[in-house]
C-alpha positions as CSV (number, residue, x, y, z in Angstrom):
1,M,64.4,106.7,74.0
2,A,67.9,107.7,72.9
3,A,67.0,111.5,72.5
4,R,65.6,111.2,76.4
5,S,68.8,109.3,77.5
6,E,71.0,111.8,75.6
7,R,69.0,114.9,77.3
8,R,69.6,113.2,80.7
9,G,73.2,112.8,80.2
10,A,73.6,116.6,79.2
11,R,71.6,117.7,82.0
12,W,73.7,115.6,84.5
13,L,77.1,117.3,82.8
14,R,75.4,120.7,83.5
15,S,74.5,119.9,87.2
16,P,75.8,122.1,89.9
17,A,77.8,119.4,91.3
18,V,79.6,118.4,88.0
19,R,80.2,122.2,87.4
20,R,81.9,122.6,90.8
21,F,84.1,119.5,90.4
22,R,85.3,120.7,87.1
23,Q,86.3,123.8,88.5
24,H,88.6,122.3,91.2
25,K,91.8,121.7,89.3
26,A,93.3,119.6,91.8
27,A,90.6,116.8,91.9
28,L,91.0,116.8,87.9
29,V,94.5,115.9,88.3
30,G,93.7,113.4,90.9
31,L,91.3,112.0,88.6
32,G,93.8,111.9,85.7
33,L,96.1,110.1,87.8
34,I,93.6,107.4,89.3
35,I,92.7,106.7,85.5
36,F,96.4,106.2,84.5
37,F,97.1,103.9,87.3
38,T,93.7,102.1,86.7
39,L,94.6,101.4,83.0
40,M,98.2,100.6,83.9
41,A,97.0,98.0,86.4
42,I,94.4,96.7,83.7
43,A,97.0,96.6,80.7
44,A,99.8,95.6,83.0
45,P,101.0,92.6,80.9
46,L,101.0,94.7,77.8
47,V,102.8,97.5,79.4
48,A,105.2,96.1,81.6
49,P,108.7,95.7,79.7
50,Y,109.6,92.4,81.5
51,S,107.8,89.9,83.6
52,P,107.8,91.0,87.3
53,D,109.2,87.7,88.4
54,D,112.2,87.3,85.7
55,A,115.4,87.3,87.9
56,N,119.0,87.7,86.7
57,L,121.4,87.7,89.8
58,A,124.2,89.1,87.5
59,Q,122.3,92.6,87.4
60,S,121.4,92.3,91.3
61,L,120.9,96.0,92.2
62,A,121.8,97.2,89.0
63,A,121.2,101.4,88.3
64,P,118.8,102.5,86.1
65,T,119.7,102.1,82.2
66,R,117.8,102.5,79.2
67,A,116.7,98.8,79.2
68,H,115.5,99.2,82.7
69,P,114.6,102.8,83.6
70,F,113.8,102.0,87.4
71,G,116.9,99.7,87.9
72,M,117.0,96.1,89.2
73,D,116.1,94.9,92.6
74,A,118.4,92.6,95.0
75,L,117.0,89.5,92.7
76,G,117.9,91.1,89.3
77,R,114.1,91.9,88.6
78,D,113.1,94.9,86.8
79,I,111.7,97.4,89.3
80,L,109.5,99.1,86.6
81,S,107.7,95.9,85.8
82,R,107.2,94.9,89.3
83,C,105.8,98.5,90.2
84,I,103.2,98.5,87.3
85,F,101.9,94.9,88.4
86,G,102.1,96.1,91.9
87,A,99.3,98.8,90.8
88,R,97.0,95.8,90.6
89,I,97.6,94.5,94.1
90,S,97.2,97.7,95.8
91,L,94.3,99.1,93.8
92,T,92.9,95.6,94.6
93,I,93.4,95.8,98.3
94,G,92.0,99.4,98.4
95,L,88.9,98.5,96.6
96,V,88.1,95.1,98.3
97,S,89.0,96.6,101.6
98,V,86.6,99.6,101.4
99,G,84.0,97.1,99.8
100,I,84.1,95.0,103.1
101,G,84.1,98.3,105.2
102,T,81.2,99.5,103.5
103,L,79.3,96.1,103.3
104,I,79.5,95.8,106.9
105,G,79.6,99.5,108.3
106,L,77.0,100.9,106.1
107,P,73.7,98.6,107.0
108,A,74.9,98.4,110.6
109,G,75.2,102.1,111.0
110,A,72.1,102.7,108.8
111,V,69.8,100.6,110.7
112,S,71.4,101.5,114.1
113,G,70.6,105.4,113.4
114,F,67.3,104.8,112.0
115,I,65.8,102.2,114.9
116,G,67.5,104.2,117.9
117,G,67.0,102.8,121.5
118,W,68.9,99.7,122.8
119,F,70.1,98.5,119.4
120,D,71.6,101.9,118.5
121,R,73.2,102.0,122.1
122,I,74.8,98.5,121.7
123,V,76.3,98.9,118.1
124,M,77.8,102.4,118.8
125,R,79.5,101.1,121.8
126,V,81.1,98.3,119.8
127,V,82.0,100.9,117.2
128,D,83.3,103.2,119.8
129,I,85.6,100.1,121.0
130,L,86.8,99.7,117.5
131,L,87.3,103.2,117.0
132,A,89.6,103.4,120.2
133,F,92.3,101.5,118.0
134,P,94.1,103.4,115.3
135,P,93.0,101.7,112.1
136,I,96.7,100.4,111.1
137,L,96.8,98.9,114.7
138,L,93.6,97.2,114.3
139,A,94.8,95.7,111.1
140,I,97.9,94.4,112.5
141,I,96.0,92.8,115.1
142,V,93.6,90.9,112.6
143,V,96.5,89.8,110.6
144,S,98.5,88.7,113.7
145,I,95.4,86.4,114.3
146,F,94.5,85.4,111.0
147,G,98.2,85.2,109.6
148,P,100.1,87.3,106.8
149,G,99.1,87.2,103.4
150,L,97.0,89.2,100.7
151,Q,93.5,88.0,101.5
152,N,94.2,88.4,105.3
153,A,95.6,92.1,104.8
154,M,92.4,93.1,102.9
155,L,90.1,91.5,105.3
156,A,92.2,93.2,108.1
157,I,92.1,96.6,106.4
158,G,88.6,96.2,105.4
159,I,87.7,95.4,109.3
160,A,89.5,98.6,110.4
161,Q,87.2,100.8,108.2
162,V,83.9,99.3,109.4
163,P,83.8,101.8,112.4
164,I,84.2,104.6,110.2
165,Y,81.4,103.9,107.9
166,A,79.1,103.0,110.5
167,R,79.5,106.4,112.4
168,L,79.3,108.3,109.2
169,I,76.1,106.6,107.7
170,R,74.5,106.8,111.2
171,A,75.0,110.5,111.6
172,S,73.6,111.1,108.1
173,V,70.6,108.9,108.9
174,L,69.8,110.5,112.1
175,K,69.4,113.8,110.1
176,V,67.5,112.6,107.1
177,R,65.2,110.5,108.9
178,E,63.6,113.8,110.4
179,E,62.9,115.1,106.8
180,L,59.3,115.6,105.8
181,Y,59.2,113.2,102.8
182,V,60.4,110.6,105.2
183,D,57.2,111.4,107.1
184,A,54.9,111.4,104.1
185,A,56.3,107.9,103.2
186,R,55.2,106.6,106.8
187,A,51.8,108.3,106.3
188,A,51.4,106.7,102.9
189,G,51.7,103.3,104.6
190,A,55.1,102.5,103.5
191,P,56.7,99.9,105.8
192,E,59.6,101.0,107.9
193,W,62.4,98.7,106.0
194,M,61.0,100.5,102.8
195,V,61.4,103.8,104.4
196,L,64.7,103.0,105.4
197,F,66.3,101.6,102.1
198,K,64.2,103.4,99.7
199,H,64.0,106.8,101.1
200,V,66.7,107.6,103.9
201,V,69.6,105.4,103.0
202,P,69.7,106.7,99.2
203,N,69.7,110.4,100.5
204,S,72.3,109.7,103.2
205,L,75.0,108.5,100.9
206,A,76.8,111.6,99.6
207,P,79.2,111.7,102.7
208,V,79.8,107.8,102.3
209,V,80.9,108.0,98.5
210,V,83.2,110.9,99.4
211,Q,84.7,109.0,102.6
212,G,85.0,105.7,100.4
213,T,87.3,107.8,97.8
214,L,89.4,109.0,100.4
215,S,89.5,105.9,102.3
216,L,90.7,103.9,99.0
217,A,94.1,106.2,99.7
218,S,94.2,105.4,103.3
219,A,93.7,101.3,102.3
220,I,96.4,101.5,99.9
221,L,98.6,103.3,102.5
222,S,97.8,100.6,105.0
223,A,98.4,97.9,102.7
224,A,101.8,99.4,102.0
225,Y,102.4,99.5,105.8
226,L,101.4,95.8,106.4
227,G,103.5,94.9,103.1
228,F,106.6,97.0,104.7
229,L,106.1,94.7,107.9
230,G,105.8,91.5,106.1
231,L,102.2,91.1,107.4
232,G,100.9,92.1,103.8
233,A,101.3,90.5,100.3
234,Q,104.2,87.8,100.5
235,P,106.9,87.3,98.0
236,P,107.2,86.9,95.3
237,T,104.0,89.1,94.9
238,P,104.9,92.7,93.4
239,E,103.3,94.8,96.0
240,W,104.7,98.1,96.6
241,G,105.0,98.1,100.4
242,S,107.1,94.9,100.4
243,M,109.3,96.2,97.6
244,L,110.0,99.4,99.8
245,S,110.8,97.1,102.7
246,K,113.1,94.7,100.8
247,G,114.9,98.0,99.2
248,R,115.6,99.7,102.6
249,D,118.6,97.2,103.4
250,F,120.4,98.8,100.2
251,L,119.5,102.6,100.6
252,R,123.4,103.2,100.7
253,V,124.3,101.2,97.4
254,A,120.8,101.0,95.6
255,P,118.6,103.8,96.7
256,H,116.5,103.1,93.4
257,A,115.1,100.0,94.8
258,S,113.1,101.9,97.4
259,I,112.7,105.3,95.7
260,F,110.5,104.1,92.8
261,P,108.1,101.9,94.8
262,G,107.8,104.8,97.2
263,V,107.1,107.3,94.6
264,F,104.1,105.0,93.2
265,I,102.5,104.6,96.6
266,M,102.9,108.7,97.1
267,L,101.3,109.3,93.8
268,T,98.4,106.7,94.1
269,V,97.4,108.1,97.6
270,L,97.7,111.9,96.6
271,S,95.5,111.1,93.4
272,F,92.7,109.6,95.7
273,N,93.0,112.4,98.3
274,L,92.7,115.2,95.6
275,F,89.8,113.6,94.1
276,G,88.3,112.9,97.2
277,D,88.8,116.4,98.1
278,G,87.1,117.6,95.1
279,L,84.1,115.2,95.1
280,R,83.4,116.8,98.6
281,N,83.4,120.1,97.4
282,A,81.2,118.9,94.5
283,L,78.6,117.3,96.7
284,D,78.6,119.6,99.4
285,P,78.6,123.3,98.4
286,K,79.6,124.5,101.9
287,F,82.9,123.3,101.2
288,T,83.2,125.1,97.9
289,K,86.1,128.0,98.0
290,R,84.8,131.3,97.4
């Protein structure tokens, strides 16, 4: 059994998709950054030099020093520690919101594309209405209805991503449902629900996986937007967007209060974009650079 598992693992590592991904240098950099930020978020209490909520007004807006490499914010809190703990908030928002968008959009789009007819028309018209709103605007509308806060921000960003996944999986299902192995499953007497969830959906997930990776970047950026507008995580939660918003009032006297949270946002979004680009190249050879 162990030998069989080892052979299967070795075969997977030698697969064309993995080989194409390993040849994408930018994607490897993105993967490395994702691992770095994930480990930093998990080990935040051990890595952060100070508590993110410890305030010392005597050091308000103090410049970076050896003791505080990123300086202090307006309340005298260590910016490095708050950025490290902020990774937890931003990554959690990204994962939960993408999960919400996937859990709602994937079954709706899959069933819609597989069944077709009047059900497909109704679902797609609802999706078209949602797509008429920019995702961040739709998220702001949802937060405005339910109120600001971390949980509502995750819900809002997740709802804003539902139409993207519904459209994507529907397009993939429309292609896969015409394959010969789907007709063979029907001819063998498999019920329609089994054909959909055992044969059609698993073979339609490749573009959804890629989109999910890219959506993590946009979800983190949307969370920063909401936090910047005061609609996301509320003080004293160390969230990068709200830190950026609070620091903008002191750009002239203490630019470090905004620069470092902005750098963390930029690097996290860049890492997921690079990783998603490499994953797309690996799963779809048509995108591979020649």
